[in-house]
C-alpha positions in Angstrom: 2.2 32.4 -2.6 -0.5 35.0 -3.3 -3.7 34.6 -1.5 -6.5 33.2 -3.6 -10.2 33.1 -2.9 -11.5 29.6 -2.0 -11.3 27.2 -4.9 -12.8 23.7 -4.5 -11.1 21.1 -6.6 -13.0 17.9 -7.1 -10.7 14.9 -6.6 -11.6 11.3 -7.4 -10.9 9.3 -4.3 -12.0 5.9 -5.8 -9.6 3.0 -6.3 -7.1 5.1 -8.2 -6.5 7.1 -5.0 -6.1 4.0 -2.8 -2.7 4.1 -3.7 -6.8 3.6 -2.3 0.2 -14.5 12.8 1.6 -16.9 14.7 3.3 -16.3 18.0 7.0 -17.0 18.3 10.0 -15.3 19.8 13.0 -17.1 18.2 14.3 -16.0 14.8 13.6 -18.5 12.1 16.4 -19.5 9.7 14.4 -18.0 6.8 14.2 -14.6 8.5 17.8 -14.6 9.5 19.0 -15.7 6.1 16.9 -13.0 4.4 18.2 -10.2 6.6 21.8 -11.4 6.0 21.2 -11.6 2.2 19.8 -8.1 2.1 22.8 -6.7 4.0 25.3 -8.7 2.0 23.8 -7.7 -1.3 23.7 -4.0 -0.3 27.4 -4.2 0.7 28.4 -5.9 -2.6 26.5 -3.5 -4.7 28.6 -0.5 -3.8 27.5 2.8 -5.5 23.8 3.0 -6.2 22.9 1.5 -9.6 19.3 2.2 -10.7 17.5 -0.4 -12.8 16.2 0.7 -16.2 12.6 0.8 -15.0 13.5 3.1 -12.2 15.6 5.3 -14.5 12.5 5.6 -16.8 10.2 6.6 -14.0 12.3 8.6 -11.5 15.6 10.1 -12.4 18.1 11.6 -10.0 17.5 15.2 -8.8 19.2 17.7 -11.0 21.8 19.1 -8.6 23.0 21.6 -11.1 20.2 24.0 -10.2 21.4 27.1 -8.5 19.9 28.5 -5.3 17.8 26.5 -3.0 15.8 24.3 -5.4 16.3 21.1 -7.4 14.5 19.5 -10.3 13.0 16.0 -10.0 11.1 13.9 -12.4 7.7 12.6 -11.2 5.7 9.6 -12.3 3.9 11.7 -15.0 7.3 12.4 -16.5 7.0 16.1 -15.4 10.0 18.1 -14.3 9.1 19.5 -10.9 11.1 22.2 -9.1 11.1 21.6 -5.4 13.0 23.1 -2.5 16.4 21.4 -1.9 15.3 20.8 1.6 11.6 19.7 1.9 10.1 20.2 5.4 6.4 20.4 4.8 4.5 17.7 2.8 0.9 17.3 1.9 -0.5 14.1 0.3 -3.9 14.4 -1.4 -5.4 11.3 -3.1 -2.6 8.7 -2.7 -4.0 7.3 0.5 -1.1 4.9 1.5 1.6 7.5 0.8 1.6 9.4 4.2 2.3 6.2 6.0 5.1 5.3 3.6 6.7 8.7 3.9 6.5 8.5 7.7 8.2 5.1 8.0 10.7 6.0 5.3 11.8 9.1 7.2 11.3 7.6 10.7 9.0 10.5 11.6 5.7 12.0 10.6 6.8 15.5 11.5 7.0 16.6 7.8 3.5 15.5 6.9 1.4 18.5 7.5 -1.7 17.4 5.6 -3.3 14.2 4.3 -6.7 12.8 3.4 -9.2 11.8 6.2 -9.0 8.1 5.0 -5.3 8.2 5.5 -5.7 9.7 9.0 -8.3 7.0 10.0 -5.8 4.3 9.0 -3.1 6.0 11.1 -5.4 6.2 14.1 -6.7 2.6 13.9 -3.5 0.9 12.8 0.1 1.0 14.2 1.2 4.2 12.4 -0.1 6.6 15.0 1.2 4.5 17.8 4.7 4.2 16.3 4.9 7.8 15.1 2.4 9.9 17.1 3.5 13.1 15.3 1.7 12.0 12.2 -1.6 12.5 14.1 -0.9 16.3 14.1 -1.4 16.5 10.3 -4.4 18.4 9.1 -7.3 16.9 7.1 -9.2 20.2 7.0 -8.2 20.9 3.4 -10.3 18.0 2.3 -14.0 17.6 2.5 -15.1 14.2 1.3 -13.6 14.0 -2.2 -13.0 17.8 -2.6 -9.8 19.8 -1.9 -10.2 23.3 -0.6 -7.3 25.1 -2.1 -7.4 28.0 0.3 -7.2 25.6 3.3 -4.3 23.8 1.5 -2.5 27.1 1.1 -2.7 27.7 4.9 -0.5 24.6 5.3 2.3 26.2 3.3 3.5 22.9 1.8 6.9 22.6 0.1 5.5 19.6 -1.9 2.0 18.4 -2.7 1.6 14.8 -3.9 -1.3 13.9 -6.2 -2.5 11.0 -8.3 -0.7 10.9 -11.7 -3.9 9.8 -13.3 -5.6 13.1 -12.5 -3.9 15.5 -14.9 -6.4 18.2 -14.3 -5.7 18.1 -10.6 -2.0 18.5 -11.2 -2.7 21.5 -13.5 -4.9 23.1 -10.9 -2.4 22.6 -8.1 0.4 24.0 -10.3 -1.8 27.0 -11.3 -2.3 27.7 -7.6 1.5 27.8 -7.1 2.1 24.4 -5.5 5.1 22.2 -6.3 2.8 19.3 -7.4 4.5 15.8 -7.7 2.6 13.1 -9.5 2.6 9.6 -8.0 1.3 6.7 -10.2 -0.9 3.9 -8.9 -1.2 1.8 -12.1 1.9 2.5 -14.2 3.3 -0.9 -13.1 0.2 -2.9 -13.8 -0.9 -3.0 -10.1 2.3 -4.9 -9.2 2.3 -4.0 -5.5 6.0 -4.7 -5.0 7.2 -2.8 -8.1 4.8 0.1 -7.3 6.0 0.3 -3.8 9.7 0.2 -4.9 9.0 3.0 -7.4 7.3 5.2 -4.8 10.3 4.7 -2.5 12.6 5.6 -5.4 10.6 8.8 -6.0 10.9 9.7 -2.3 14.6 9.2 -2.4 14.8 11.9 -5.0 13.0 14.3 -2.6 14.9 13.0 0.4 18.2 12.0 -1.0 19.7 11.3 2.4 17.5 8.2 2.5 18.8 6.7 -0.8 20.3 3.7 0.9 17.0 2.8 2.6 15.3 2.9 -0.8 17.9 0.4 -2.2 17.5 -1.9 0.8 13.7 -1.9 0.6 13.9 -2.9 -3.0 16.3 -5.8 -2.3 14.3 -7.0 0.7 11.1 -7.1 -1.3 12.7 -9.0 -4.1 14.2 -11.5 -1.7 10.7 -12.2 -0.3 9.2 -12.5 -3.7 11.9 -14.9 -4.9 11.6 -17.1 -1.8 7.9 -17.4 -2.4 8.3 -18.2 -6.1 10.8 -20.9 -5.3 8.1 -22.7 -3.2 5.0 -22.2 -5.4 6.6 -22.5 -8.9 6.3 -26.3 -8.8 2.6 -26.4 -8.1 0.5 -28.3 -10.6 -2.7 -26.7 -12.0 -4.9 -28.9 -9.9 -3.0 -27.9 -6.7 -3.4 -24.1 -7.2 -6.0 -22.4 -5.0 -8.8 -20.3 -6.3 -8.9 -17.0 -4.5 -11.6 -14.3 -4.2 -11.0 -10.8 -3.0 -13.8 -8.9 -1.3 -12.6 -5.3 -1.8 -15.9 -3.7 -0.7 -19.0 -5.6 0.6 -22.2 -4.5 2.2 -25.9 -5.4 2.0 -26.1 -3.3 -1.2 -22.9 -4.0 -3.0 -20.2 -6.6 -3.6 -17.0 -5.5 -5.2 -14.0 -7.7 -6.1 -10.7 -7.3 -7.8 -10.7 -8.2 -11.5 -7.6 -8.5 -13.7 -6.9 -4.8 -13.5 -6.5 -4.2 -9.8 -4.1 -5.2 -7.0 -5.8 -8.5 -6.3 -4.6 -9.9 -9.5 -1.0 -9.3 -8.5 -1.5 -10.9 -5.1 -3.0 -14.0 -6.6 -0.3 -14.4 -9.2 2.5 -13.7 -6.7 1.4 -16.4 -4.3 0.8 -19.0 -6.9 -3.0 -18.8 -6.8 -5.8 -18.1 -9.3 -7.9 -15.0 -9.2 -11.4 -16.3 -9.7 -12.5 -12.9 -11.0 -9.7 -12.6 -13.5 -12.2 -12.5 -16.3 -14.0 -9.5 -14.9 -12.9 -6.7 -17.2 -13.9 -3.7 -15.0 -11.1 -1.3 -14.1 -9.9 -0.7 -10.5 -12.4 -1.4 -7.8 -15.5 -1.2 -10.1 -15.7 -5.0 -10.5 -19.2 -5.4 -9.1 -20.3 -9.1 -8.6 -23.1 -11.0 -7.0 -23.6 -14.3 -5.0 -24.5 -16.2 -8.2 -21.0 -15.5 -9.5 -19.5 -16.5 -6.2 -21.3 -19.8 -6.3 -20.1 -20.4 -9.8 -16.5 -19.7 -8.8 -16.7 -21.5 -5.5 -13.3 -20.1 -4.2 -11.0 -22.0 -1.9 -9.8 -18.8 -0.2 -11.4 -15.4 0.4 -9.5 -12.3 1.5 -11.4 -9.3 2.8 -9.8 -5.9 2.6 -9.8 -3.2 5.2 -11.8 -0.9 2.9 -14.9 -2.7 4.2 -15.8 -3.3 7.9 -16.9 -6.9 7.1 -15.1 -9.6 9.0 -14.7 -13.3 8.3 -17.3 -14.2 10.9 -19.9 -12.2 8.9 -19.6 -14.7 6.1 -19.6 -17.6 8.4 -22.8 -16.4 10.0 -24.5 -14.9 6.9 -24.7 -11.6 8.7 -24.6 -9.3 5.6 -28.0 -8.7 3.9 -29.7 -11.8 2.6 -26.6 -13.4 1.1 -26.0 -17.1 1.9 -22.4 -18.0 2.0 -22.8 -21.5 3.4 -22.4 -23.3 0.1 -19.0 -21.6 -0.6 -16.0 -23.8 -0.1 -13.8 -21.1 1.5 -16.6 -20.6 4.1 -17.2 -24.2 4.7 -13.4 -24.8 5.3 -13.1 -21.6 7.4 -10.6 -20.1 4.9 -11.8 -16.5 5.0 -9.2 -14.0 6.1 -9.1 -10.3 6.9 -6.1 -8.6 5.4 -3.6 -7.1 7.8 -3.6 -3.5 9.0 -0.1 -2.4 9.8 0.9 1.2 8.9 -1.8 1.2 6.3 -4.5 -1.0 4.7 -2.3 -3.7 3.2 -4.3 -4.5 0.0 -2.6 -1.5 -1.6 1.2 -0.9 -1.9 2.4 0.0 1.6 5.3 -0.3 3.9 4.0 -3.7 4.8 3.8 -5.0 1.2 6.6 -7.6 1.5 5.2 -8.9 4.8 1.7 -9.0 3.4 2.9 -11.1 0.5 4.6 -13.6 2.8 1.5 -13.8 5.1 -0.8 -14.3 2.2 1.3 -17.1 0.8 1.2 -18.8 4.2 -2.6 -18.6 4.4 -3.0 -20.0 0.9 -0.4 -22.8 1.2 0.2 -23.4 4.9 2.1 -26.6 4.3 4.5 -25.0 1.9 5.2 -22.2 4.4 5.0 -24.0 7.7 8.5 -22.9 8.6 7.6 -19.2 8.4 7.2 -17.5 11.7 5.3 -14.3 10.7 5.8 -12.6 14.1 9.6 -12.9 13.8 9.6 -12.0 10.1 7.7 -8.8 10.7 9.9 -7.9 13.7 13.1 -8.5 11.6 11.7 -6.5 8.6 10.8 -3.4 10.6 14.0 -3.5 12.6 16.3 -4.2 9.7 14.9 -1.6 7.3 13.4 1.1 9.4 15.0 0.7 12.9 11.6 0.1 14.5 11.2 -2.4 17.3 7.8 -4.0 17.3 6.4 -6.1 20.2 4.8 -9.4 19.6 1.5 -7.9 20.7 1.8 -5.1 18.1 2.4 -7.7 15.4 -0.6 -9.7 16.5 -2.8 -6.6 16.2 -1.5 -6.0 12.7 -2.9 -9.4 11.7 -6.2 -9.1 13.5 -7.7 -5.7 12.5 -11.2 -4.7 13.7 -14.1 -3.2 11.8 -12.9 0.3 12.6 -10.0 -0.2 10.1 -12.4 0.8 7.3 -13.4 4.1 9.0 -13.0 7.2 6.9 -12.9 5.4 3.6 -15.7 6.1 1.2 -16.1 4.3 -2.1 
């Protein structure tokens, strides 16, 4: 690649770029049955059969290419020529993707560059502990929300992932000579499970030796989702819980998830109601205030790891002048911090199926009293990724500290 003078490419790292337990040692029947179902379904399926949606979004690599390259189809529908063997990967503004690639491959060795917000999650969560080589990745090519193309060139990436919604970014990367692969955040209407499955399917084009893992991930996620639907589908309207997400919160701003962001999927998937469904703002721009919270009076509040605020801050009215004491979720101590496993779990991530199950258990504890989250998480990581987690590691996933928000800037 010819050497260029420094070019600074502005990249939006807002919400479009996000994507930015209980103890127990014995395996529960639900966990055992789910693992067996996944293995059995995989064996019965035989040769890999893509669903129509997956065919539409990510076709198989074109193996007819001569030489050392193949053609893949990214989430923007572009045909991208990449090396047949990809060894150096950079991820720009799809913040969860480095963690997904690392767990998918069983190593962070191929990740040579990622955003600072991705690195901070790796350092504060379990990713850097499980795969310490990911911590060697460079973040120098990014300064805040800017990409320094000259620094990016120094990393000599085989592939650069970028947000499919940023067409100008893709054009600039291609003009600079990079094999730029678009990854979509919202193509599947912020359905975290479908989005995660599609990301894994795209990765299996680039790393075809992991195709079986992609299929297993999809089946495991679907089994979890169906198990939850079987339990919540019979809920009457008056039994459904009202849920509020605090995506970002400080003494100067309060941002929730309206209908067009991941919070809507989580609420629908666990049989709850998103109190902010009527907020029309896109992505994480749904700014609200305490008067709206009082009007909604949610039963449950989930706080993401894109803000350092903890449940006790609401219980103790520790943020600005806001008084949370009249809110039902606060009165009932039903305010929860979302987990931090390999990444901040509000977005699609390796932990998406487990986050969904954990969330369902918090919203409807009686319906999911048989679920042992510690064992479920251990089984999931072992079955799909060959990773052995300790009980202490699982507990830390579900009790993240304030530092989990480090490096993320709204």
